[in-house]
A tleap script that builds the chain and sets N, CA, C and O, in Angstrom:
source leaprc.protein.ff14SB
mol = sequence {
  NMET GLU TRP MET ARG GLU ILE ARG THR ASP
  VAL GLU VAL LEU VAL HIE ALA ILE SER ASP
  GLY ILE ASN SER ASN ILE ARG ASP VAL LEU
  ILE PRO ARG GLY LEU VAL ASP PRO VAL VAL
  TYR ASP ALA GLY CYS GLY ALA GLU GLY ASP
  LEU THR ARG LEU GLN TYR GLU VAL ALA ALA
  ALA VAL ALA GLU SER TRP ALA VAL SER TRP
  ARG ASN GLU PRO CTHR
}
set mol.1.N position { -50.050 33.701 -21.682 }
set mol.1.CA position { -49.702 32.441 -21.276 }
set mol.1.C position { -48.645 32.626 -20.424 }
set mol.1.O position { -47.870 33.576 -20.539 }
set mol.2.N position { -48.552 31.699 -19.488 }
set mol.2.CA position { -47.330 31.723 -18.529 }
set mol.2.C position { -46.275 30.283 -18.690 }
set mol.2.O position { -46.685 29.206 -19.122 }
set mol.3.N position { -45.013 30.520 -18.289 }
set mol.3.CA position { -44.331 29.533 -18.262 }
set mol.3.C position { -43.511 29.307 -16.772 }
set mol.3.O position { -43.510 30.235 -15.963 }
set mol.4.N position { -42.897 28.170 -16.496 }
set mol.4.CA position { -42.546 28.000 -15.337 }
set mol.4.C position { -41.038 28.365 -15.265 }
set mol.4.O position { -40.410 28.024 -16.267 }
set mol.5.N position { -40.244 29.057 -14.178 }
set mol.5.CA position { -39.000 29.302 -14.216 }
set mol.5.C position { -38.492 28.703 -12.834 }
set mol.5.O position { -39.069 28.737 -11.747 }
set mol.6.N position { -37.064 28.058 -13.213 }
set mol.6.CA position { -36.671 27.306 -12.083 }
set mol.6.C position { -35.757 28.351 -11.336 }
set mol.6.O position { -35.028 29.178 -11.883 }
set mol.7.N position { -35.979 28.109 -9.616 }
set mol.7.CA position { -35.563 28.980 -9.175 }
set mol.7.C position { -34.604 28.181 -8.026 }
set mol.7.O position { -35.108 27.408 -7.212 }
set mol.8.N position { -33.273 28.449 -8.070 }
set mol.8.CA position { -32.335 27.574 -7.252 }
set mol.8.C position { -31.639 28.503 -6.194 }
set mol.8.O position { -31.121 29.603 -6.384 }
set mol.9.N position { -31.762 27.763 -4.999 }
set mol.9.CA position { -31.302 28.378 -3.669 }
set mol.9.C position { -29.975 27.838 -3.104 }
set mol.9.O position { -29.787 26.622 -3.102 }
set mol.10.N position { -29.150 28.594 -2.678 }
set mol.10.CA position { -27.956 28.093 -2.089 }
set mol.10.C position { -28.314 27.082 -0.856 }
set mol.10.O position { -28.727 27.642 0.159 }
set mol.11.N position { -28.217 25.821 -0.830 }
set mol.11.CA position { -28.445 25.064 0.045 }
set mol.11.C position { -27.988 25.194 1.527 }
set mol.11.O position { -28.678 24.831 2.480 }
set mol.12.N position { -26.718 25.764 1.622 }
set mol.12.CA position { -26.126 26.257 2.816 }
set mol.12.C position { -26.743 27.402 3.302 }
set mol.12.O position { -26.829 27.454 4.529 }
set mol.13.N position { -27.250 28.446 2.593 }
set mol.13.CA position { -28.064 29.466 3.145 }
set mol.13.C position { -29.369 28.912 3.748 }
set mol.13.O position { -29.799 29.322 4.826 }
set mol.14.N position { -29.973 27.979 3.025 }
set mol.14.CA position { -31.216 27.456 3.439 }
set mol.14.C position { -31.032 26.732 4.903 }
set mol.14.O position { -31.813 26.886 5.843 }
set mol.15.N position { -29.863 25.921 4.920 }
set mol.15.CA position { -29.499 25.318 6.150 }
set mol.15.C position { -29.421 26.191 7.475 }
set mol.15.O position { -29.795 25.921 8.616 }
set mol.16.N position { -28.804 27.341 6.946 }
set mol.16.CA position { -28.646 28.310 8.345 }
set mol.16.C position { -29.935 28.912 8.669 }
set mol.16.O position { -30.255 29.092 9.844 }
set mol.17.N position { -30.741 29.254 7.633 }
set mol.17.CA position { -32.055 29.750 7.766 }
set mol.17.C position { -33.016 28.989 8.671 }
set mol.17.O position { -33.532 29.532 9.648 }
set mol.18.N position { -33.272 27.585 8.294 }
set mol.18.CA position { -33.877 26.748 9.029 }
set mol.18.C position { -33.161 26.362 10.283 }
set mol.18.O position { -33.948 25.865 11.088 }
set mol.19.N position { -32.031 26.419 10.682 }
set mol.19.CA position { -31.281 26.140 11.870 }
set mol.19.C position { -31.618 27.338 12.516 }
set mol.19.O position { -32.272 27.116 13.535 }
set mol.20.N position { -31.423 28.471 12.308 }
set mol.20.CA position { -31.743 29.582 13.125 }
set mol.20.C position { -33.529 29.826 13.290 }
set mol.20.O position { -33.933 30.500 14.238 }
set mol.21.N position { -34.294 29.358 12.517 }
set mol.21.CA position { -35.636 29.140 12.689 }
set mol.21.C position { -35.989 28.141 13.871 }
set mol.21.O position { -36.756 28.445 14.785 }
set mol.22.N position { -35.421 27.056 13.771 }
set mol.22.CA position { -35.475 25.951 14.942 }
set mol.22.C position { -35.197 26.430 16.474 }
set mol.22.O position { -35.842 26.217 17.501 }
set mol.23.N position { -33.978 27.167 16.238 }
set mol.23.CA position { -33.474 27.879 17.468 }
set mol.23.C position { -34.366 28.867 18.088 }
set mol.23.O position { -34.468 29.015 19.306 }
set mol.24.N position { -34.962 29.488 17.265 }
set mol.24.CA position { -35.846 30.701 17.509 }
set mol.24.C position { -37.054 30.151 18.181 }
set mol.24.O position { -37.452 30.645 19.236 }
set mol.25.N position { -37.778 28.936 17.492 }
set mol.25.CA position { -38.853 28.573 18.091 }
set mol.25.C position { -38.591 28.082 19.180 }
set mol.25.O position { -39.323 28.501 20.076 }
set mol.26.N position { -37.680 27.201 19.546 }
set mol.26.CA position { -37.293 26.813 20.811 }
set mol.26.C position { -37.194 27.799 21.909 }
set mol.26.O position { -37.954 27.747 22.875 }
set mol.27.N position { -36.391 28.581 21.798 }
set mol.27.CA position { -36.135 29.835 22.680 }
set mol.27.C position { -37.520 30.612 22.856 }
set mol.27.O position { -37.892 30.966 23.975 }
set mol.28.N position { -38.134 30.818 21.908 }
set mol.28.CA position { -39.333 31.670 21.818 }
set mol.28.C position { -40.665 31.106 22.208 }
set mol.28.O position { -41.567 31.859 22.576 }
set mol.29.N position { -40.815 29.845 22.143 }
set mol.29.CA position { -42.241 29.107 22.123 }
set mol.29.C position { -41.969 28.104 23.089 }
set mol.29.O position { -42.477 28.266 24.198 }
set mol.30.N position { -41.169 26.959 22.862 }
set mol.30.CA position { -40.923 25.956 23.699 }
set mol.30.C position { -40.510 26.182 25.284 }
set mol.30.O position { -41.197 25.877 26.259 }
set mol.31.N position { -39.390 26.711 25.281 }
set mol.31.CA position { -38.870 26.978 26.472 }
set mol.31.C position { -39.741 27.623 27.630 }
set mol.31.O position { -39.779 27.257 28.804 }
set mol.32.N position { -40.513 28.791 26.963 }
set mol.32.CA position { -41.363 29.552 27.652 }
set mol.32.C position { -42.567 28.835 28.169 }
set mol.32.O position { -43.244 29.207 29.128 }
set mol.33.N position { -42.757 27.829 27.480 }
set mol.33.CA position { -44.330 26.934 27.656 }
set mol.33.C position { -43.634 25.988 28.607 }
set mol.33.O position { -44.497 25.362 29.222 }
set mol.34.N position { -42.583 25.685 28.919 }
set mol.34.CA position { -42.204 24.608 29.727 }
set mol.34.C position { -41.999 23.086 29.080 }
set mol.34.O position { -41.863 22.062 29.750 }
set mol.35.N position { -42.008 23.164 27.727 }
set mol.35.CA position { -41.791 22.116 27.040 }
set mol.35.C position { -40.386 21.517 26.802 }
set mol.35.O position { -40.193 20.323 26.574 }
set mol.36.N position { -39.307 22.576 26.885 }
set mol.36.CA position { -38.099 22.033 26.830 }
set mol.36.C position { -37.370 22.932 27.981 }
set mol.36.O position { -37.614 24.112 28.231 }
set mol.37.N position { -36.352 22.029 28.665 }
set mol.37.CA position { -35.682 22.276 29.723 }
set mol.37.C position { -34.510 23.126 29.203 }
set mol.37.O position { -33.663 22.557 28.514 }
set mol.38.N position { -34.374 24.571 29.498 }
set mol.38.CA position { -33.392 25.291 28.993 }
set mol.38.C position { -31.878 24.997 29.271 }
set mol.38.O position { -30.923 25.348 28.578 }
set mol.39.N position { -31.866 24.303 30.392 }
set mol.39.CA position { -30.505 24.067 30.779 }
set mol.39.C position { -29.996 22.713 30.085 }
set mol.39.O position { -28.795 22.572 29.855 }
set mol.40.N position { -30.859 21.797 29.782 }
set mol.40.CA position { -30.557 20.507 28.895 }
set mol.40.C position { -30.419 21.027 27.481 }
set mol.40.O position { -29.596 20.592 26.676 }
set mol.41.N position { -31.286 21.987 27.245 }
set mol.41.CA position { -31.079 22.376 25.749 }
set mol.41.C position { -29.757 23.082 25.443 }
set mol.41.O position { -29.118 22.866 24.414 }
set mol.42.N position { -29.363 23.994 26.460 }
set mol.42.CA position { -28.073 24.808 26.323 }
set mol.42.C position { -27.015 23.895 26.289 }
set mol.42.O position { -26.063 24.151 25.552 }
set mol.43.N position { -27.018 22.695 27.077 }
set mol.43.CA position { -26.010 21.823 27.304 }
set mol.43.C position { -25.948 20.880 26.068 }
set mol.43.O position { -24.908 20.245 25.895 }
set mol.44.N position { -26.796 20.764 25.353 }
set mol.44.CA position { -26.545 19.988 24.100 }
set mol.44.C position { -26.488 20.837 22.915 }
set mol.44.O position { -26.640 20.286 21.824 }
set mol.45.N position { -26.280 22.173 22.969 }
set mol.45.CA position { -26.184 22.853 21.809 }
set mol.45.C position { -24.943 23.368 21.580 }
set mol.45.O position { -24.919 24.401 20.912 }
set mol.46.N position { -23.782 22.864 22.005 }
set mol.46.CA position { -22.612 23.414 21.965 }
set mol.46.C position { -22.084 23.154 20.454 }
set mol.46.O position { -22.920 22.907 19.585 }
set mol.47.N position { -20.813 23.202 20.158 }
set mol.47.CA position { -20.373 22.909 18.584 }
set mol.47.C position { -20.348 21.468 18.487 }
set mol.47.O position { -20.518 20.976 17.372 }
set mol.48.N position { -20.122 20.553 19.698 }
set mol.48.CA position { -20.196 19.076 19.610 }
set mol.48.C position { -21.396 18.581 20.001 }
set mol.48.O position { -21.582 17.365 19.969 }
set mol.49.N position { -22.238 19.326 20.363 }
set mol.49.CA position { -23.455 18.744 21.062 }
set mol.49.C position { -24.528 17.938 20.109 }
set mol.49.O position { -24.721 18.239 18.931 }
set mol.50.N position { -25.157 16.928 20.759 }
set mol.50.CA position { -26.107 16.148 19.878 }
set mol.50.C position { -27.119 16.731 19.190 }
set mol.50.O position { -27.499 16.384 18.072 }
set mol.51.N position { -27.628 17.755 19.950 }
set mol.51.CA position { -28.745 18.570 19.445 }
set mol.51.C position { -28.457 19.316 18.268 }
set mol.51.O position { -29.245 19.415 17.328 }
set mol.52.N position { -27.106 19.947 18.324 }
set mol.52.CA position { -26.579 20.460 17.079 }
set mol.52.C position { -26.437 19.749 15.879 }
set mol.52.O position { -26.653 20.098 14.719 }
set mol.53.N position { -26.026 18.662 16.368 }
set mol.53.CA position { -25.783 17.724 14.961 }
set mol.53.C position { -27.392 17.090 14.184 }
set mol.53.O position { -27.735 16.927 13.014 }
set mol.54.N position { -28.023 16.885 15.408 }
set mol.54.CA position { -29.463 16.456 14.995 }
set mol.54.C position { -30.142 17.686 14.182 }
set mol.54.O position { -30.718 17.522 13.106 }
set mol.55.N position { -30.022 18.762 14.741 }
set mol.55.CA position { -30.765 20.116 14.061 }
set mol.55.C position { -30.129 20.192 12.801 }
set mol.55.O position { -30.893 20.310 11.843 }
set mol.56.N position { -28.692 20.147 12.525 }
set mol.56.CA position { -28.024 20.330 11.129 }
set mol.56.C position { -28.697 19.413 10.300 }
set mol.56.O position { -29.224 19.884 9.292 }
set mol.57.N position { -28.801 18.085 10.530 }
set mol.57.CA position { -29.263 16.915 9.963 }
set mol.57.C position { -30.622 17.320 9.129 }
set mol.57.O position { -30.845 17.188 7.925 }
set mol.58.N position { -31.504 17.887 10.231 }
set mol.58.CA position { -32.737 18.028 9.734 }
set mol.58.C position { -32.890 19.308 8.890 }
set mol.58.O position { -33.679 19.305 7.945 }
set mol.59.N position { -32.235 20.297 9.166 }
set mol.59.CA position { -32.106 21.264 8.527 }
set mol.59.C position { -31.413 20.972 7.079 }
set mol.59.O position { -31.904 21.473 6.067 }
set mol.60.N position { -30.496 20.315 7.031 }
set mol.60.CA position { -30.183 19.858 5.791 }
set mol.60.C position { -30.778 18.943 4.647 }
set mol.60.O position { -30.517 18.856 3.447 }
set mol.61.N position { -31.741 18.246 5.532 }
set mol.61.CA position { -32.711 17.393 4.848 }
set mol.61.C position { -33.981 18.393 4.117 }
set mol.61.O position { -34.356 18.342 2.946 }
set mol.62.N position { -34.383 19.106 4.982 }
set mol.62.CA position { -35.346 20.019 4.297 }
set mol.62.C position { -34.780 21.265 3.634 }
set mol.62.O position { -35.533 22.001 2.995 }
set mol.63.N position { -33.396 21.550 3.768 }
set mol.63.CA position { -33.015 22.354 2.614 }
set mol.63.C position { -32.690 21.650 1.189 }
set mol.63.O position { -32.549 22.414 0.234 }
set mol.64.N position { -32.587 20.536 1.014 }
set mol.64.CA position { -32.192 19.746 -0.225 }
set mol.64.C position { -33.711 19.797 -0.768 }
set mol.64.O position { -33.923 20.015 -1.961 }
set mol.65.N position { -34.598 19.621 0.010 }
set mol.65.CA position { -36.020 19.619 -0.841 }
set mol.65.C position { -36.383 20.809 -1.313 }
set mol.65.O position { -36.983 20.880 -2.386 }
set mol.66.N position { -36.072 21.925 -0.579 }
set mol.66.CA position { -36.442 23.382 -0.941 }
set mol.66.C position { -35.368 23.857 -1.849 }
set mol.66.O position { -35.502 24.995 -2.297 }
set mol.67.N position { -34.540 23.310 -2.120 }
set mol.67.CA position { -33.437 24.202 -2.880 }
set mol.67.C position { -33.753 24.600 -4.309 }
set mol.67.O position { -33.231 25.579 -4.843 }
set mol.68.N position { -34.612 23.819 -4.896 }
set mol.68.CA position { -35.213 23.977 -6.234 }
set mol.68.C position { -36.639 24.305 -6.072 }
set mol.68.O position { -37.379 23.474 -5.545 }
set mol.69.N position { -37.136 25.545 -6.514 }
set mol.69.CA position { -38.606 25.760 -6.569 }
set mol.69.C position { -38.894 26.251 -7.913 }
set mol.69.O position { -37.944 26.412 -8.679 }
set mol.70.N position { -40.274 26.554 -8.358 }
set mol.70.CA position { -40.654 26.996 -9.544 }
set mol.70.C position { -41.565 28.033 -9.344 }
set mol.70.O position { -42.248 28.074 -8.321 }
set mol.71.N position { -41.646 28.945 -10.295 }
set mol.71.CA position { -42.174 30.344 -10.056 }
set mol.71.C position { -42.941 30.334 -11.681 }
set mol.71.O position { -42.388 29.955 -12.713 }
set mol.72.N position { -44.234 30.817 -11.564 }
set mol.72.CA position { -44.823 31.142 -12.863 }
set mol.72.C position { -44.337 32.523 -13.377 }
set mol.72.O position { -44.059 33.435 -12.599 }
set mol.73.N position { -44.265 32.613 -14.486 }
set mol.73.CA position { -43.638 33.938 -15.248 }
set mol.73.C position { -44.602 34.022 -16.306 }
set mol.73.O position { -44.820 33.135 -17.132 }
set mol.74.N position { -45.241 35.286 -16.223 }
set mol.74.CA position { -46.184 35.691 -17.514 }
set mol.74.C position { -45.034 35.871 -18.502 }
set mol.74.O position { -43.875 36.152 -18.198 }
set mol.75.N position { -45.609 35.632 -19.949 }
set mol.75.CA position { -44.827 36.032 -20.962 }
set mol.75.C position { -45.360 37.287 -21.722 }
set mol.75.O position { -44.728 37.748 -22.673 }
savepdb mol mol.pdb
quit
């Protein structure tokens, strides 16, 4: 018989991981394909940049839904 075990993850850790993934995808995929202008991207990614705030909001929203997961555990 199996039972479900709740697994909680620190939301802030998830936010940073998701944010890093977004940055990596933009730098490694979108910019080389010409889909994102690197000058505009760099200008919007400072500490006060609009892209930084938007990226954080997206990462925080996703992290909230991923913070709790369930895993099957054999008994």
